[in-house]
C-alpha positions as CSV (number, residue, x, y, z in Angstrom):
1,M,44.4,3.3,18.0
2,L,41.4,0.2,18.1
3,T,41.4,-1.5,15.0
4,R,39.6,-4.9,13.2
5,R,42.7,-6.6,13.9
6,N,42.8,-5.7,17.6
7,L,39.4,-6.4,18.1
8,L,40.2,-9.8,16.5
9,Q,42.7,-10.6,18.8
10,T,41.1,-9.4,21.6
11,G,38.2,-11.3,21.6
12,A,40.4,-14.3,20.2
13,A,42.3,-14.1,23.6
14,A,39.1,-13.9,25.3
15,G,37.4,-17.1,23.7
16,L,34.9,-14.5,22.0
17,V,35.6,-14.8,18.4
18,T,37.7,-16.5,16.1
19,A,39.9,-14.9,13.3
20,A,36.8,-16.4,10.9
21,S,34.3,-14.5,13.4
22,P,32.6,-11.5,11.6
23,V,33.0,-8.5,13.9
24,F,30.9,-6.2,12.0
25,A,27.7,-7.2,10.5
26,T,25.0,-5.5,8.6
27,V,21.5,-7.0,8.8
28,A,19.1,-6.3,5.6
29,P,15.6,-4.6,6.9
30,P,13.1,-7.2,7.1
31,Q,10.5,-6.9,4.1
32,P,6.9,-5.6,4.8
33,R,4.6,-8.5,5.0
34,I,1.7,-8.4,3.7
35,N,-1.4,-10.6,4.7
36,P,-0.9,-14.0,2.6
37,G,-4.2,-14.5,2.3
38,L,-5.0,-11.2,1.1
39,L,-2.5,-11.7,-1.4
40,A,-3.2,-14.8,-2.8
41,R,-6.7,-13.3,-3.2
42,A,-5.4,-10.6,-5.3
43,K,-3.0,-13.0,-7.2
44,A,-5.9,-14.9,-8.3
45,A,-7.9,-11.8,-9.0
46,M,-5.2,-10.8,-11.4
47,E,-5.2,-14.2,-13.4
48,S,-8.6,-13.8,-13.3
49,K,-8.4,-10.1,-15.3
50,R,-5.4,-10.6,-17.0
51,R,-6.9,-10.1,-20.3
52,F,-7.7,-6.6,-19.1
53,L,-4.2,-5.6,-17.8
54,L,-1.2,-4.4,-19.7
55,D,1.1,-5.3,-17.3
56,T,1.2,-7.7,-14.4
57,N,4.7,-7.4,-12.8
58,V,3.1,-4.5,-10.0
59,I,0.2,-5.2,-7.9
60,A,-1.3,-2.9,-5.6
61,V,-3.2,-4.2,-2.8
62,A,-5.2,-2.2,0.0
63,D,-5.8,-4.1,3.0
64,Y,-8.4,-2.6,4.9
65,S,-8.3,-5.1,7.9
66,Q,-5.7,-2.9,9.2
67,P,-6.5,0.6,10.9
68,S,-5.8,3.9,9.0
69,A,-2.5,4.3,11.0
70,S,-1.3,1.5,9.3
71,E,0.8,1.4,6.4
72,R,-1.8,-0.8,4.6
73,F,-1.5,0.1,1.1
74,Y,1.1,-2.6,-0.4
75,L,2.6,-2.2,-3.7
76,V,4.4,-5.9,-4.6
77,N,6.8,-6.7,-7.6
78,L,5.9,-9.8,-8.4
79,A,9.1,-10.4,-10.5
80,G,11.9,-9.5,-7.7
81,G,9.5,-9.6,-4.5
82,M,10.1,-6.3,-3.3
83,V,7.1,-4.6,-1.5
84,T,6.6,-1.0,-0.1
85,T,3.9,0.1,1.8
86,Y,1.9,3.1,2.3
87,Q,-0.7,4.7,4.4
88,V,-4.0,5.3,2.6
89,S,-7.5,6.5,3.4
90,H,-10.9,4.8,3.1
91,G,-14.1,6.2,2.6
92,R,-16.3,8.3,5.0
93,G,-19.3,6.2,4.5
94,S,-17.3,3.0,5.5
95,D,-16.4,4.4,8.6
96,P,-19.2,6.6,9.7
97,Y,-18.0,7.0,13.4
98,H,-14.3,8.1,12.4
99,T,-12.9,4.8,14.6
100,G,-10.1,4.6,11.9
101,Y,-11.3,1.4,10.8
102,L,-13.3,0.7,7.6
103,N,-16.3,-1.5,8.5
104,Y,-17.9,-2.1,5.4
105,F,-17.7,-1.5,2.0
106,S,-20.2,-0.1,-0.2
107,N,-20.6,0.5,-4.6
108,E,-23.7,2.9,-4.3
109,P,-23.1,6.0,-5.7
110,G,-23.7,8.7,-2.9
111,S,-22.3,6.4,-0.2
112,E,-19.0,8.0,0.1
113,A,-17.5,4.3,1.0
114,S,-14.9,2.4,-0.5
115,S,-15.4,-0.6,-2.4
116,A,-13.8,-4.0,-2.7
117,G,-12.6,-5.8,-5.5
118,S,-10.3,-5.5,-8.7
119,Y,-9.4,-2.3,-10.3
120,I,-7.3,-1.4,-13.4
121,T,-5.3,1.8,-13.3
122,G,-5.6,4.4,-15.7
123,D,-4.2,7.7,-17.0
124,V,-2.6,10.4,-14.5
125,Y,-4.4,13.4,-14.8
126,Y,-4.7,16.6,-12.4
127,G,-7.7,17.1,-10.5
128,K,-9.2,18.6,-7.8
129,Y,-6.3,17.0,-5.6
130,G,-3.4,17.7,-8.2
131,R,-1.8,14.6,-9.5
132,S,-4.1,11.7,-9.5
133,L,-4.5,7.9,-10.9
134,R,-7.9,7.1,-12.8
135,L,-9.3,3.6,-12.3
136,K,-11.7,1.4,-13.7
137,G,-13.6,-1.2,-11.4
138,L,-13.7,-5.0,-12.6
139,D,-16.0,-6.7,-10.4
140,W,-19.7,-6.5,-9.2
141,S,-18.5,-4.5,-6.2
142,N,-16.8,-2.0,-7.8
143,S,-18.6,-1.4,-10.8
144,N,-19.3,2.0,-10.6
145,A,-15.8,3.5,-9.5
146,E,-15.6,5.5,-12.4
147,A,-19.2,7.0,-12.3
148,R,-18.3,7.8,-8.9
149,A,-14.7,8.9,-9.9
150,I,-13.3,6.9,-7.3
151,V,-9.4,7.3,-8.2
152,V,-5.9,7.5,-6.4
153,H,-5.0,11.1,-5.1
154,S,-2.9,13.3,-2.5
155,A,-5.1,14.7,0.4
156,A,-3.9,16.7,3.4
157,Y,-6.0,14.5,5.7
158,A,-3.7,11.6,4.3
159,E,-0.5,12.8,5.5
160,P,1.4,11.3,8.3
161,R,1.4,14.2,10.6
162,V,-2.7,13.5,10.8
163,V,-1.9,10.2,12.3
164,E,0.7,11.9,14.8
165,Q,-2.1,14.3,16.0
166,F,-5.2,12.1,15.9
167,G,-4.0,8.7,15.7
168,K,-5.8,7.9,12.5
169,L,-5.7,9.3,9.0
170,G,-9.2,11.7,7.5
171,R,-11.7,9.6,5.2
172,S,-11.7,10.2,1.7
173,E,-15.0,10.1,-0.4
174,G,-14.5,6.6,-1.4
175,C,-10.9,7.0,-3.1
176,F,-7.5,6.2,-2.3
177,A,-6.0,9.1,-0.7
178,L,-2.3,9.1,0.4
179,S,0.3,11.7,1.5
180,Q,1.9,13.9,-1.5
181,L,5.2,11.9,-0.9
182,S,3.5,8.6,-1.3
183,L,1.5,9.6,-4.3
184,Q,4.7,10.6,-5.8
185,Y,6.2,6.8,-5.3
186,V,3.1,5.4,-6.0
187,L,2.7,6.6,-9.5
188,Q,6.1,6.0,-10.4
189,Q,5.9,2.5,-9.9
190,L,2.2,1.8,-10.9
191,G,1.6,2.8,-14.5
192,P,-1.9,2.5,-16.5
193,G,-3.0,-0.7,-17.3
194,R,-2.1,-2.8,-13.7
195,L,-4.0,-3.9,-11.2
196,L,-5.0,-2.7,-7.7
197,Y,-7.2,-5.1,-5.3
198,S,-9.1,-3.9,-2.3
199,D,-10.3,-6.0,0.2
200,K,-10.5,-6.8,3.7
201,V,-9.4,-10.7,5.3
């Protein structure tokens, strides 16, 4: 029977390992990497909006520089440094030819586009797409978010199988649309009174 001791002895005899050399090692998976420039913007936005926030331990960042096939929605635990990532849709008005890339932002009602800027999360409610998270825009660039009913919700067009089939997610009307499973994780970590920052670099 080949044991760890046999491996060490055989390796040592061959000059490959010593008794102190690790034979079996576990490597921690790399942390998802968020664009440092965008994260710096999000942190600066958090500081400037701190008076509106109930909690600053977790921040959500949507990096719309990346295509919709990428996991470009980040939840960052600022205390522990843990980062989790999810796919998220953008508005059809931001990508009229459905290229999979957000081309521009808009705050205009009826634009069906995504908006850039700082949002504060509100309460969870049940709407057209089931459980959803209300948002309020805190900047001039997303001040119409409530009037436009811009929220975080799940949608069939934001499921991973859509990317597998078409190479990109479907488009929302400006909301942050996630898969059903992703939404559950996000709602667990991103409660009311936290910052969601949307932009591209």
